[in-house]
C-alpha positions as CSV (number, residue, x, y, z in Angstrom):
1,M,101.2,101.3,78.5
2,S,97.9,103.1,78.1
3,D,95.7,104.7,80.8
4,F,92.7,103.6,78.8
5,L,92.4,100.0,79.9
6,P,89.2,97.8,79.6
7,Q,87.3,97.4,82.8
8,P,87.9,93.7,83.8
9,Q,84.9,91.6,84.3
10,T,86.8,89.0,86.3
11,A,89.8,89.3,88.5
12,P,93.0,89.2,86.4
13,L,95.0,87.8,89.3
14,A,94.3,85.6,92.3
15,F,94.1,87.7,95.4
16,E,93.1,88.0,99.1
17,L,92.0,90.9,101.1
18,R,92.7,91.4,104.8
19,G,92.9,94.1,107.4
20,P,90.5,96.9,108.5
21,E,87.9,97.8,105.9
22,G,88.3,101.4,105.1
23,G,92.0,101.3,105.9
24,E,94.7,102.6,103.6
25,P,94.8,100.2,100.6
26,L,98.2,98.6,100.3
27,V,99.0,96.2,97.4
28,L,101.7,93.7,98.2
29,I,103.6,92.3,95.2
30,S,105.9,89.3,96.0
31,G,109.1,88.2,94.2
32,L,110.1,85.6,91.7
33,G,107.9,82.5,91.9
34,S,106.5,83.6,95.3
35,Q,102.8,83.2,96.0
36,L,100.8,85.6,98.1
37,V,101.4,83.3,101.1
38,F,105.0,84.4,100.9
39,W,104.2,87.4,103.2
40,P,104.7,86.3,106.8
41,E,101.6,86.4,109.0
42,G,103.4,88.5,111.7
43,F,104.4,91.1,109.1
44,C,100.8,91.3,107.7
45,Q,99.6,91.8,111.3
46,A,102.1,94.6,111.8
47,L,100.8,96.4,108.7
48,E,97.2,95.9,109.7
49,A,97.8,97.3,113.1
50,R,99.0,100.5,111.4
51,G,95.8,100.8,109.5
52,F,96.6,99.2,106.2
53,R,94.0,97.3,104.2
54,L,96.1,94.6,102.5
55,I,95.6,93.4,98.9
56,L,97.7,90.2,98.5
57,L,98.1,88.8,95.0
58,D,99.7,86.0,93.0
59,N,101.6,87.3,89.9
60,R,100.8,85.7,86.6
61,D,102.5,82.2,86.3
62,C,102.4,81.8,90.0
63,G,100.0,80.3,92.5
64,L,96.3,80.5,91.4
65,S,96.8,83.2,88.8
66,P,96.6,82.6,85.1
67,R,99.4,80.6,83.5
68,T,101.2,81.2,80.2
69,P,100.6,78.4,77.6
70,G,103.5,76.7,76.1
71,E,107.0,75.9,77.4
72,P,109.0,78.4,79.4
73,P,112.6,79.0,78.4
74,T,115.1,76.6,80.0
75,V,117.5,77.7,82.6
76,A,120.4,77.2,80.1
77,A,118.6,79.5,77.6
78,L,118.1,82.2,80.3
79,L,121.8,81.9,81.2
80,D,123.2,82.2,77.7
81,G,120.7,84.9,76.5
82,A,118.9,82.7,74.0
83,R,115.5,83.1,75.7
84,G,113.1,82.2,72.9
85,R,109.7,83.7,72.4
86,L,109.1,86.6,74.8
87,A,105.8,85.9,76.6
88,Y,105.6,89.2,78.5
89,T,107.6,91.9,80.3
90,L,107.4,93.6,83.7
91,D,105.2,96.2,82.0
92,D,102.5,93.6,81.4
93,M,102.9,92.4,85.0
94,A,102.4,96.0,86.2
95,V,99.2,96.3,84.1
96,D,98.0,93.1,85.8
97,V,98.2,94.8,89.1
98,L,96.4,97.9,87.8
99,L,93.6,95.8,86.4
100,L,93.2,94.1,89.8
101,M,92.9,97.5,91.4
102,D,90.2,98.4,88.8
103,Y,88.4,95.1,89.5
104,L,88.4,95.9,93.2
105,G,87.3,99.5,92.6
106,I,90.5,100.9,94.1
107,G,91.3,104.2,92.6
108,E,94.6,104.8,94.4
109,A,96.7,102.6,96.6
110,H,100.0,102.3,98.3
111,V,102.3,99.6,96.8
112,L,104.9,97.4,98.4
113,G,107.0,95.2,96.1
114,N,109.6,92.7,97.2
115,S,112.6,91.8,95.0
116,M,111.1,91.2,91.5
117,G,107.9,92.6,93.0
118,G,109.8,95.8,93.7
119,M,110.7,96.0,90.0
120,I,107.0,95.5,89.1
121,A,106.0,98.2,91.7
122,Q,108.5,100.6,90.2
123,T,107.2,100.0,86.7
124,L,103.6,100.5,87.9
125,A,104.5,103.8,89.6
126,L,106.3,105.0,86.5
127,A,103.4,104.2,84.2
128,F,100.5,105.1,86.5
129,G,101.9,107.4,89.2
130,H,98.5,109.1,89.6
131,R,97.1,105.9,91.0
132,I,100.0,105.3,93.5
133,R,99.8,107.0,96.9
134,S,103.2,105.7,97.9
135,L,105.9,103.2,96.7
136,T,108.0,100.9,98.9
137,S,110.7,99.0,97.1
138,L,112.0,96.2,99.3
139,L,115.2,94.3,98.5
140,S,115.0,95.3,94.9
141,A,116.8,97.3,92.2
142,P,116.1,99.5,89.1
143,G,117.1,96.7,86.8
144,T,118.5,93.2,86.6
145,G,121.9,94.5,85.7
146,W,122.1,95.5,89.4
147,V,121.1,92.1,90.6
148,L,121.9,89.2,88.3
149,R,125.6,89.8,87.9
150,D,126.7,86.2,88.8
151,P,125.5,83.4,86.4
152,A,125.9,80.9,89.3
153,A,123.5,83.0,91.4
154,L,121.0,83.1,88.5
155,A,121.2,79.3,88.2
156,R,120.6,78.9,92.0
157,S,117.6,81.2,91.8
158,M,115.9,79.0,89.2
159,T,114.5,75.5,89.4
160,E,114.4,73.0,86.6
161,E,111.4,70.6,86.5
162,I,110.9,69.1,89.9
163,H,107.8,67.0,90.0
164,D,108.0,66.0,93.7
165,P,106.8,68.7,96.0
166,D,108.9,67.4,98.9
167,A,112.1,67.7,96.8
168,Y,111.0,71.1,95.7
169,V,110.6,72.3,99.3
170,A,114.0,70.8,100.2
171,T,115.7,72.5,97.3
172,Q,114.0,75.9,97.9
173,L,114.7,75.7,101.6
174,E,118.4,75.5,100.9
175,G,118.1,78.3,98.5
176,Y,116.5,80.5,101.1
177,R,119.2,79.5,103.6
178,S,121.9,80.6,101.2
179,F,120.6,84.1,100.7
180,S,118.9,84.8,104.1
181,G,120.8,86.5,106.8
182,P,121.6,85.7,110.4
183,H,117.8,85.6,111.3
184,F,116.9,82.9,108.8
185,D,113.6,81.6,110.0
186,E,113.8,77.9,108.9
187,A,110.5,76.8,110.4
188,G,108.7,79.7,109.0
189,I,110.1,79.4,105.5
190,R,109.5,75.6,105.4
191,D,105.9,76.2,106.4
192,M,105.5,78.8,103.7
193,L,106.9,76.5,101.0
194,E,104.8,73.6,102.1
195,R,101.6,75.8,102.0
196,C,102.6,77.0,98.5
197,C,102.9,73.4,97.3
198,R,99.5,72.4,98.7
199,R,97.9,75.6,97.3
200,A,99.4,75.5,93.7
201,F,102.5,73.5,92.7
202,Y,103.8,75.2,89.5
203,P,107.6,75.7,89.7
204,R,108.1,76.2,86.0
205,G,106.3,79.5,86.0
206,R,109.2,81.3,87.6
207,R,111.1,80.8,84.3
208,F,108.6,82.9,82.4
209,Q,108.9,85.5,85.2
210,M,112.7,85.5,85.0
211,Q,112.5,86.0,81.2
212,A,110.2,89.0,81.8
213,M,112.7,90.5,84.2
214,L,115.7,90.0,81.9
215,A,113.8,91.5,78.9
216,S,112.8,94.7,80.8
217,P,115.1,97.7,80.5
218,D,116.8,99.4,83.3
219,R,114.6,102.1,84.9
220,T,117.3,104.3,86.6
221,E,116.9,107.3,84.3
222,R,113.1,107.1,84.1
223,L,113.0,107.0,87.9
224,R,114.4,110.5,88.0
225,E,111.0,111.7,86.7
226,L,108.9,109.8,89.3
227,H,107.1,112.0,91.8
228,V,105.6,109.5,94.2
229,P,106.4,109.3,98.0
230,T,109.0,106.5,98.0
231,L,110.7,104.3,100.6
232,V,113.6,102.1,99.6
233,I,114.4,99.3,102.1
234,H,117.4,97.1,101.8
235,G,119.6,94.7,103.7
236,R,123.3,95.4,103.9
237,L,124.0,91.7,103.8
238,D,121.9,91.0,100.6
239,P,123.9,88.6,98.4
240,I,121.3,88.5,95.6
241,A,120.6,92.2,95.1
242,P,123.6,94.2,96.3
243,L,123.0,97.4,98.3
244,A,124.3,99.5,95.3
245,G,121.0,98.8,93.5
246,A,118.9,100.1,96.3
247,E,121.1,103.2,96.6
248,A,120.7,103.8,92.9
249,T,117.0,103.5,93.2
250,A,116.8,105.9,96.1
251,N,119.2,108.4,94.5
252,A,117.2,108.4,91.3
253,I,113.8,109.1,92.8
254,P,113.3,112.6,94.0
255,G,112.8,112.8,97.8
256,A,113.0,109.0,98.3
257,R,113.9,107.7,101.7
258,L,116.5,104.9,102.1
259,L,116.3,102.5,105.1
260,V,119.3,100.1,105.3
261,L,119.1,97.3,107.9
262,D,122.5,96.2,108.8
263,D,121.5,92.6,109.8
264,M,119.2,92.0,106.9
265,A,120.0,90.0,103.8
266,H,117.6,89.0,101.0
267,D,114.8,88.0,103.4
268,L,112.0,89.4,105.5
269,S,112.7,87.7,108.8
270,P,110.8,88.3,112.1
271,P,113.2,91.0,113.6
272,H,112.5,93.1,110.5
273,W,108.7,93.0,110.5
274,E,108.1,95.9,112.9
275,P,110.8,98.3,111.6
276,V,109.7,97.8,108.0
277,A,106.0,98.3,108.9
278,E,106.7,101.4,111.0
279,A,108.9,102.9,108.2
280,M,106.0,102.4,105.8
281,A,103.5,103.9,108.2
282,A,105.8,106.9,108.8
283,L,106.1,107.5,105.0
284,V,102.3,107.5,104.7
285,R,101.9,109.9,107.6
286,G,104.6,112.1,106.2
287,E,106.6,111.8,109.4
288,P,110.4,111.2,109.8
289,F,111.5,107.7,110.7
290,D,114.6,106.9,112.7
291,P,115.8,103.4,111.8
292,P,116.5,101.1,114.7
């Protein structure tokens, strides 16, 4: 990727701004198929209370952001490796974020990425580290080899064409239940999914995103050359992205901090909002953080 990118005349991604004007800019990148409303209100408030100015975004092929023309690869094609024409990679998704920063006139920002969003955030920091004040990789890994080891888990993470939003919500809710931990917030997740469907119903886009993840190489060795203040946060109970991937990320990045929450799985439930927000604030302040 080049540092010499054209100045965008229009926003490359759908976005929302919230939090104190003049606060520390923080870009939040959500995971596979997750719109910007994925981020819980209570978590956003916890970040705002610590002085962050939030930039929430929809990745391409999600929410109100641009959609890739043509048909995405089928779940069967993704599972057997015959993925068809490659539409884009995580590198391209990282450039989307950088172009959004340019559009908003943000020279440097902190970046938080969840799951696939963590992979995009890592890619962004590797390519444009001089624009990244800090990196927080949440429930993520340095490559899909650390995550998608079970074909059945991959199949459960995808959704074939479902044209009924109610059926989609029911299917996704059970998916969240299967990989969330003991603090599964059923009411909160249902509300989030219903708001997503009302805002933009486009479940097929996640298959383009999954193809981009699978086509992107492992970043472990490249991460050893990253010199950005980094926080890696993971749940010990995560069944989608095992803890080993987070440990590999933290071990690779010089000086990275690793926060493991024993009662966390592949979710961001209410009990974790304050500890995660405080750990991020401590990273920005350059202060030590004692996990709960």
